[in-house]
C-alpha positions as CSV (number, residue, x, y, z in Angstrom):
1,M,0.0,-0.1,0.0
2,T,1.2,3.6,-0.8
3,W,-0.1,6.7,0.4
4,G,-0.8,7.9,-3.2
5,R,-2.8,4.9,-3.9
6,T,-4.7,5.3,-0.4
7,Y,-5.7,9.0,-1.2
8,L,-6.6,8.2,-4.7
9,R,-9.1,5.5,-3.4
10,T,-10.3,8.1,-0.7
11,A,-10.9,10.8,-3.3
12,A,-12.7,8.4,-5.6
13,A,-14.7,7.2,-2.9
14,A,-15.5,10.9,-2.0
15,A,-16.6,11.6,-5.6
16,L,-19.0,8.8,-5.5
17,V,-20.6,9.9,-2.5
18,F,-21.1,13.4,-3.9
19,S,-22.6,12.1,-7.1
20,T,-25.1,10.1,-5.1
21,L,-25.9,12.9,-3.1
22,A,-26.7,15.1,-6.0
23,V,-29.7,12.7,-6.8
24,G,-32.8,12.6,-5.0
25,L,-31.8,13.7,-1.4
26,P,-34.2,16.0,0.4
27,G,-32.0,18.7,1.4
28,P,-28.4,20.2,1.8
29,A,-28.4,19.5,5.9
30,A,-29.2,15.6,5.1
31,A,-26.5,15.6,2.4
32,Q,-23.9,16.9,4.6
33,E,-25.1,14.5,7.3
34,L,-25.0,11.4,4.8
35,M,-21.6,12.7,3.2
36,A,-20.0,12.9,6.7
37,A,-20.8,9.4,7.7
38,R,-19.8,7.7,4.5
39,L,-16.4,9.5,4.7
40,E,-15.9,8.6,8.4
41,A,-16.6,4.9,7.3
42,L,-14.0,5.0,4.5
43,L,-11.2,6.8,6.8
44,G,-12.0,4.2,9.3
45,Q,-11.3,1.5,6.8
46,E,-8.0,3.3,5.8
47,R,-6.9,3.4,9.4
48,Q,-7.6,-0.4,9.7
49,A,-5.5,-1.1,6.7
50,L,-2.7,1.2,8.2
51,R,-2.3,-0.8,11.5
52,V,-1.0,-3.7,9.7
53,V,1.8,-1.7,8.3
54,P,5.2,-2.1,10.2
55,S,6.2,0.8,12.2
56,N,9.6,1.5,10.7
57,R,8.0,1.2,7.1
58,L,5.4,3.6,8.0
59,A,7.9,6.0,9.5
60,A,9.7,6.0,6.1
61,L,6.7,6.9,4.1
62,T,5.5,9.6,6.2
63,A,8.7,11.5,6.6
64,P,8.5,15.0,5.2
65,P,9.9,15.4,1.8
66,T,12.9,17.3,2.9
67,A,13.9,14.3,4.9
68,Q,13.2,11.9,2.3
69,A,16.1,10.8,0.3
70,T,15.9,10.5,-3.4
71,R,18.1,8.0,-5.5
72,P,20.3,9.6,-8.2
73,A,19.7,8.8,-11.8
74,G,22.1,6.5,-13.6
75,D,22.6,2.7,-13.5
76,F,24.1,2.8,-9.8
77,S,21.1,4.4,-7.9
78,Y,22.1,4.7,-4.4
79,D,23.9,7.4,-2.4
80,E,24.6,7.8,1.2
81,R,21.7,9.8,2.0
82,F,19.4,7.5,0.3
83,V,20.9,4.4,2.3
84,A,20.9,6.5,5.6
85,A,17.2,7.1,5.4
86,Q,16.4,3.5,5.0
87,P,15.1,1.7,8.0
88,V,17.2,-0.3,10.4
89,A,17.8,-3.5,8.4
90,T,17.0,-7.0,9.7
91,G,16.5,-10.3,8.0
92,G,17.2,-14.1,8.4
93,S,20.2,-16.2,8.0
94,Q,21.2,-15.3,4.1
95,W,20.7,-11.5,5.2
96,R,23.2,-12.1,8.0
97,C,25.8,-13.9,6.2
98,L,25.7,-11.2,3.4
99,T,26.0,-8.4,6.1
100,E,28.8,-10.2,7.7
101,A,30.6,-10.4,4.6
102,L,30.1,-7.1,3.6
103,Y,31.4,-6.0,7.0
104,F,34.5,-8.0,7.3
105,E,35.4,-7.7,3.6
106,A,34.6,-4.1,2.8
107,R,33.2,-1.9,5.5
108,G,35.7,0.8,4.8
109,E,34.7,1.1,1.4
110,D,32.5,3.9,-0.4
111,L,28.8,2.8,-1.3
112,A,29.9,1.6,-4.8
113,G,32.6,-0.6,-3.2
114,L,30.2,-2.1,-0.7
115,F,27.7,-2.9,-3.6
116,A,30.3,-4.3,-5.7
117,V,31.5,-6.8,-3.3
118,G,27.9,-7.6,-2.6
119,E,27.2,-8.3,-6.3
120,V,30.1,-10.7,-6.4
121,I,28.5,-12.8,-3.8
122,L,25.1,-12.9,-5.2
123,N,26.5,-13.4,-8.8
124,R,28.2,-16.6,-7.3
125,V,24.8,-17.6,-5.7
126,D,23.4,-17.3,-9.3
127,D,26.2,-19.2,-11.0
128,P,25.8,-23.1,-11.1
129,R,29.7,-23.5,-10.4
130,F,29.0,-22.0,-7.1
131,P,26.9,-23.1,-3.9
132,G,23.4,-21.8,-4.4
133,S,22.8,-19.9,-1.1
134,V,24.6,-16.4,0.4
135,C,25.9,-18.5,3.2
136,S,27.1,-21.4,1.2
137,V,29.1,-19.2,-1.1
138,V,30.4,-17.1,2.0
139,N,31.5,-19.9,3.7
140,Q,32.8,-22.2,0.8
141,G,36.0,-23.8,1.7
142,T,36.1,-22.5,5.3
143,G,38.2,-24.7,7.6
144,R,40.6,-25.8,4.8
145,Q,43.9,-24.2,4.6
146,F,44.3,-21.9,1.5
147,A,40.7,-23.0,0.3
148,C,38.4,-20.3,1.9
149,Q,36.9,-17.9,-0.6
150,F,36.6,-15.2,1.8
151,T,39.5,-14.5,4.0
152,Y,37.9,-13.4,6.9
153,T,36.4,-17.1,7.6
154,C,39.7,-18.5,7.8
155,D,42.0,-16.1,9.1
156,G,42.0,-17.5,12.6
157,R,40.1,-14.6,14.3
158,P,36.5,-14.4,15.6
159,E,34.0,-12.6,13.6
160,T,33.5,-10.0,16.3
161,V,31.6,-6.8,15.3
162,N,32.9,-3.7,17.2
163,D,32.0,-0.8,15.0
164,Q,28.1,-0.9,15.3
165,R,27.7,2.1,12.9
166,S,29.5,0.3,10.0
167,W,27.1,-2.7,10.9
168,R,24.2,-0.9,10.4
169,R,25.4,0.8,7.2
170,V,26.2,-2.7,5.6
171,G,23.2,-4.2,6.7
172,K,21.3,-1.9,4.9
173,V,23.4,-2.6,1.6
174,A,22.7,-6.3,2.3
175,R,19.0,-5.7,2.6
176,L,18.7,-3.7,-0.4
177,M,20.7,-6.1,-2.5
178,I,18.6,-9.2,-1.3
179,D,15.5,-7.2,-2.2
180,G,16.5,-6.8,-5.5
181,A,18.9,-3.8,-6.0
182,P,20.3,-3.7,-9.6
183,R,23.7,-5.1,-10.0
184,A,25.1,-2.6,-12.4
185,L,28.7,-2.2,-11.0
186,T,30.8,-5.1,-12.0
187,E,29.5,-6.5,-15.2
188,G,28.9,-9.9,-13.6
189,A,31.9,-10.1,-11.7
190,T,32.3,-13.6,-9.5
191,H,35.9,-12.5,-8.2
192,Y,37.5,-9.8,-6.7
193,H,41.0,-9.3,-4.8
194,T,42.6,-6.4,-3.1
195,R,44.7,-4.1,-4.9
196,A,47.4,-5.2,-2.6
197,V,47.9,-8.8,-3.7
198,N,48.2,-10.3,-7.3
199,P,46.8,-14.0,-7.3
200,N,47.7,-16.2,-10.1
201,W,44.2,-16.6,-11.2
202,A,43.8,-12.9,-12.0
203,R,46.1,-13.2,-15.1
204,R,43.5,-15.6,-16.6
205,F,40.3,-13.7,-15.7
206,P,39.1,-10.7,-17.4
207,R,38.9,-7.7,-15.0
208,T,35.6,-6.1,-15.5
209,T,36.4,-3.2,-13.3
210,S,38.2,-1.5,-10.3
211,L,36.5,0.1,-7.4
212,G,38.0,1.3,-4.0
213,V,40.8,-1.1,-2.9
214,H,39.5,-4.0,-5.1
215,H,39.6,-5.4,-8.6
216,F,36.8,-7.4,-10.0
217,Y,36.7,-10.2,-12.5
218,R,34.7,-12.8,-14.2
219,W,34.9,-16.2,-15.5
220,P,36.9,-16.3,-18.7
221,L,34.7,-17.4,-21.7
222,R,35.2,-20.8,-22.5
223,T,35.8,-21.6,-26.3
224,A,35.6,-24.9,-28.5
225,S,39.5,-25.1,-28.0
226,N,39.9,-25.0,-24.2
């Protein structure tokens, strides 16, 4: 439900009331009484419907226009103001796994860098060469020396969240991505590494872009001869 649709429905119903009143009613006083009763019933129905909307969603919908952030135009549609205006994110295990990966792998990045790392994880989920869930992708190879796909899962250090502000920020990014944010930054990348290292596989994989401290790559195309 949106406020626009709510008021359109209310306005349409009010118009119907007025058109009904215009035909065969005994006088203006009776017309006003009937109109008031009908409108009160309609507004009561709207209030009933709004009771089922979560409070955080209702707060976002009713924020004044000056406080509402808008998405800038272009393929990458999010900025810090827009993300900050989102309600505190929550979710199940897949949301938490993506949030943890973004926190431990990229929390110091700007928004584009965060979304790019998230794209790689979700691109892997969609790729049959990788596991089919966020948690399985993030934890692939964990516990086997030199086999983990995401360093923080096998660096021997506990995954302790000390920066709550960054956690809330990356949680919102994870929520947007799981809810279907466009993946417009990495051209389908399934791999990345920091600029500080130069892994052997990077020589064979086409680089799609570089954002922040990371280079991004996708699987090389297979040909009939290889």
